[in-house]
C-alpha positions as CSV (number, residue, x, y, z in Angstrom):
1,M,-0.1,0.1,0.1
2,I,1.0,3.2,-1.1
3,A,1.0,6.0,1.8
4,L,-0.5,9.8,1.5
5,S,0.9,12.1,3.2
6,V,-0.9,15.2,3.2
7,N,0.9,18.6,2.5
8,L,-0.8,21.1,5.3
9,N,1.2,24.1,3.9
10,K,-1.3,25.7,1.5
11,I,-3.8,26.0,4.6
12,A,-1.7,27.8,6.8
13,L,-0.8,29.8,3.7
14,I,-4.4,31.0,3.5
15,R,-4.7,31.2,7.3
16,N,-1.7,33.4,7.8
17,S,-3.2,35.8,4.8
18,R,-5.5,37.3,7.9
19,E,-5.1,37.8,11.6
20,G,-5.9,34.8,13.8
21,N,-6.6,31.3,13.5
22,F,-8.7,30.4,10.3
23,P,-8.6,27.9,9.1
24,D,-7.3,26.3,12.0
25,V,-4.2,24.0,10.4
26,V,-4.5,21.5,12.9
27,A,-8.1,20.7,12.7
28,H,-7.8,20.7,8.7
29,G,-5.0,17.8,9.9
30,R,-7.5,16.2,11.8
31,I,-9.9,15.9,9.0
32,C,-7.2,14.4,6.7
33,L,-6.3,12.1,9.4
34,D,-10.3,11.2,9.9
35,A,-10.7,10.5,6.2
36,G,-8.0,7.8,6.2
37,A,-4.7,9.8,5.2
38,Q,-1.5,8.1,6.9
39,G,0.4,10.9,7.7
40,I,1.0,14.6,7.6
41,T,3.5,16.4,6.0
42,V,4.5,20.0,6.8
43,H,7.8,22.1,5.0
44,P,8.5,25.3,7.5
45,R,10.7,28.1,6.1
46,P,12.6,30.3,7.8
47,D,10.1,33.2,6.7
48,Q,7.3,31.2,8.1
49,R,4.9,32.0,5.0
50,H,2.9,29.2,5.7
51,I,3.4,26.7,8.6
52,R,5.1,28.3,11.7
53,P,7.5,26.3,14.5
54,G,4.1,26.6,16.7
55,D,2.2,24.3,14.1
56,V,4.9,21.8,14.1
57,R,4.8,21.3,17.6
58,E,0.8,21.2,17.7
59,L,0.7,18.7,15.0
60,A,3.1,16.5,16.5
61,T,0.7,16.0,19.1
62,L,-2.1,15.3,17.0
63,C,-0.1,12.7,14.9
64,R,1.2,11.1,18.5
65,E,-2.7,10.6,19.6
66,R,-3.0,8.4,16.3
67,Q,-1.8,5.2,16.2
68,G,0.3,4.2,13.1
69,I,0.0,8.1,11.5
70,E,3.7,9.3,10.1
71,F,4.3,12.8,10.6
72,N,6.9,14.3,8.3
73,V,8.5,17.6,8.9
74,E,10.8,18.7,5.6
75,G,12.6,21.4,5.0
76,N,16.3,23.0,4.5
77,P,18.8,22.1,7.3
78,F,21.1,25.0,6.2
79,A,18.4,27.5,5.9
80,T,19.2,31.0,7.5
81,H,17.5,31.4,10.8
82,L,15.0,34.2,11.2
83,A,12.6,35.6,13.7
84,D,11.4,32.7,15.8
85,Y,12.3,29.7,13.5
86,P,14.8,27.9,15.7
87,G,16.3,25.6,12.4
88,L,14.7,22.5,10.9
89,V,17.2,20.3,12.1
90,E,16.2,21.6,15.8
91,L,12.8,21.7,15.3
92,A,12.7,18.1,14.5
93,L,15.2,17.1,17.1
94,E,12.5,18.7,19.4
95,T,9.1,17.5,17.8
96,K,10.5,14.1,17.1
97,P,8.8,13.6,14.1
98,D,8.5,10.0,12.1
99,Q,10.6,11.2,9.3
100,C,12.8,14.6,8.3
101,T,13.1,15.1,4.9
102,L,16.1,16.9,4.0
103,V,15.2,19.5,1.1
104,P,17.6,21.8,-1.1
105,D,15.3,24.8,-1.4
106,S,16.8,28.8,-0.7
107,N,14.8,31.0,1.9
108,D,13.6,33.1,-1.4
109,Q,12.4,30.1,-3.2
110,L,8.6,29.7,-3.9
111,T,8.8,26.4,-4.0
112,S,11.0,23.1,-4.0
113,D,12.4,22.6,-7.9
114,H,15.3,20.3,-7.7
115,G,16.8,17.4,-5.4
116,F,20.2,17.8,-3.9
117,N,23.9,17.8,-5.4
118,L,25.2,14.9,-3.0
119,K,28.7,16.1,-4.7
120,L,29.1,19.4,-3.2
121,D,26.4,19.0,0.0
122,G,27.1,15.6,1.1
123,P,29.5,16.0,3.6
124,R,27.3,19.1,5.3
125,L,24.4,16.4,5.4
126,V,26.8,13.8,7.1
127,P,26.8,15.5,10.7
128,Q,22.8,16.6,10.3
129,I,22.0,12.9,9.2
130,A,23.4,11.6,12.0
131,K,22.1,14.1,14.8
132,L,18.5,13.1,13.5
133,K,18.7,9.3,13.3
134,G,20.6,9.6,16.8
135,A,17.0,11.0,18.0
136,G,15.6,7.9,16.0
137,I,14.1,9.9,13.2
138,R,13.7,8.1,10.1
139,V,15.9,10.6,7.0
140,S,14.7,11.3,3.7
141,L,16.5,12.9,0.9
142,F,14.9,14.5,-1.7
143,M,16.5,13.8,-5.1
144,D,16.6,13.8,-8.9
145,P,16.1,10.4,-10.3
146,D,20.1,10.7,-10.9
147,L,21.3,7.1,-10.0
148,E,24.6,8.3,-9.0
149,Q,23.3,11.0,-6.8
150,I,21.0,8.6,-5.5
151,S,24.0,5.9,-4.3
152,L,25.3,9.1,-2.7
153,A,22.1,9.6,-0.4
154,R,22.9,5.8,0.7
155,D,26.8,6.2,1.4
156,I,26.2,9.3,3.8
157,G,23.4,7.7,6.0
158,A,20.3,8.4,4.1
159,D,17.3,5.8,4.9
160,R,15.0,6.7,2.1
161,I,14.8,9.1,-1.0
162,E,12.1,11.7,-1.9
163,L,12.2,11.5,-5.6
164,Y,11.5,15.0,-7.1
165,T,8.4,14.5,-9.4
166,G,8.0,18.3,-10.8
167,P,9.3,17.5,-14.3
168,Y,7.3,14.3,-14.5
169,A,3.9,15.9,-13.4
170,E,5.1,18.8,-16.3
171,A,5.4,16.6,-18.6
172,V,2.0,14.9,-18.3
173,A,0.5,18.2,-18.2
174,K,2.0,19.1,-21.5
175,Q,1.2,15.7,-22.7
176,S,5.2,15.6,-23.8
177,P,6.6,13.0,-26.1
178,D,9.5,12.8,-23.3
179,L,7.0,11.3,-21.1
180,D,7.2,7.9,-21.4
181,S,11.8,8.3,-21.1
182,I,11.3,10.7,-18.2
183,F,9.0,8.4,-16.3
184,A,11.2,5.1,-17.3
185,T,13.7,7.3,-15.8
186,H,12.1,7.8,-12.5
187,C,11.4,3.7,-12.5
188,A,14.9,2.7,-12.9
189,A,16.2,5.3,-10.2
190,A,13.5,3.9,-7.9
191,E,14.6,0.4,-8.6
192,H,18.4,1.9,-7.8
193,A,17.8,2.6,-4.9
194,R,15.6,-0.6,-3.9
195,Q,18.6,-2.4,-4.5
196,L,20.7,-0.4,-2.2
197,G,18.6,-0.7,0.5
198,L,17.0,2.6,0.4
199,G,12.9,3.8,1.0
200,V,11.2,5.3,-2.1
201,N,9.0,8.5,-1.7
202,A,7.5,10.7,-3.9
203,G,6.4,14.3,-4.6
204,H,5.7,17.5,-6.0
205,D,3.0,18.5,-8.3
206,L,1.4,15.4,-8.5
207,N,-2.3,15.0,-8.5
208,L,-5.2,13.0,-9.5
209,V,-4.3,12.9,-13.1
210,N,-0.9,12.1,-13.1
211,L,-1.0,10.1,-9.8
212,H,-2.4,7.0,-11.8
213,R,0.4,6.0,-13.2
214,Y,3.2,7.4,-11.2
215,R,1.7,4.8,-8.6
216,T,2.9,2.2,-10.8
217,L,6.4,2.9,-9.6
218,P,8.3,0.7,-8.5
219,G,8.5,-0.1,-4.8
220,L,6.8,3.6,-3.9
221,Q,6.0,3.9,-0.5
222,E,4.8,7.3,0.2
223,V,3.8,10.0,-1.7
224,S,3.3,13.9,0.2
225,I,0.7,15.9,-1.6
226,G,-0.4,19.5,-0.4
227,H,-1.3,21.9,-3.7
228,A,-3.2,19.4,-5.9
229,L,-5.0,18.2,-2.8
230,T,-5.5,21.5,-1.7
231,V,-7.0,22.9,-4.9
232,D,-9.3,20.1,-5.3
233,A,-10.2,20.6,-1.6
234,I,-12.1,23.6,-3.0
235,S,-14.2,22.1,-5.3
236,M,-14.8,18.5,-3.4
237,G,-14.4,19.5,0.1
238,L,-11.3,18.2,2.3
239,E,-12.3,14.6,3.5
240,N,-13.6,13.8,0.0
241,A,-10.4,15.1,-1.5
242,V,-8.7,12.9,0.5
243,K,-10.5,10.4,0.0
244,A,-10.1,10.2,-3.7
245,Y,-6.3,10.3,-3.4
246,L,-6.4,7.4,-1.3
247,D,-8.6,5.8,-3.9
248,C,-6.3,7.0,-6.7
249,L,-3.3,5.5,-5.3
250,A,-4.8,1.9,-4.8
251,G,-5.9,1.8,-8.3
252,N,-9.8,2.7,-8.3
């Protein structure tokens, strides 16, 4: 079974456009879990434009209350500390998520758009990975489907990779003639990761259209989906949107 982890960033983004706590991020996380989602993902950033450290703490508590639910905190371990943002690794060590996904996004980046280059960042990541794993937190690295880079992910201690699916999603949307080749590259990357003993997650721009094919990726364990699911929730309702994604992942 492929697990669905719902990313709540866009719920927080709407909340932050006004004073107060409406919509309530934790309440919407509860709706997602009640609808059957197997996990919650958040991606705090130093500018706190959506998820804030307080959200991470409250959602960690929510997920601990539910047996078998996974809490995934993702972000850049090297991002500049701003305001009361303590840093990704520090926040993870405090809240003890089940999984911490390390992502190479910059402070001013709108959204993640590439995986790690571990030839450059690998040595800096080693102590961060060791801290997280020492606290019992599974570590996943946001990666492009590059076999050499995936081997390096194993070498520096990662437990899983999260394949960046942006180019695949774009190819589906544009009906690109390169789609089959792009998907084959992701399949090869997933198989390589499995042979190395790495788990395989995926995320970025996955939706109810392109997920039908991507769900067949060999050994896919988890997808994190936020933007598209939130958009679908506007017309379908959040509970129905979560159930639609679960049905899609089940092949229905």
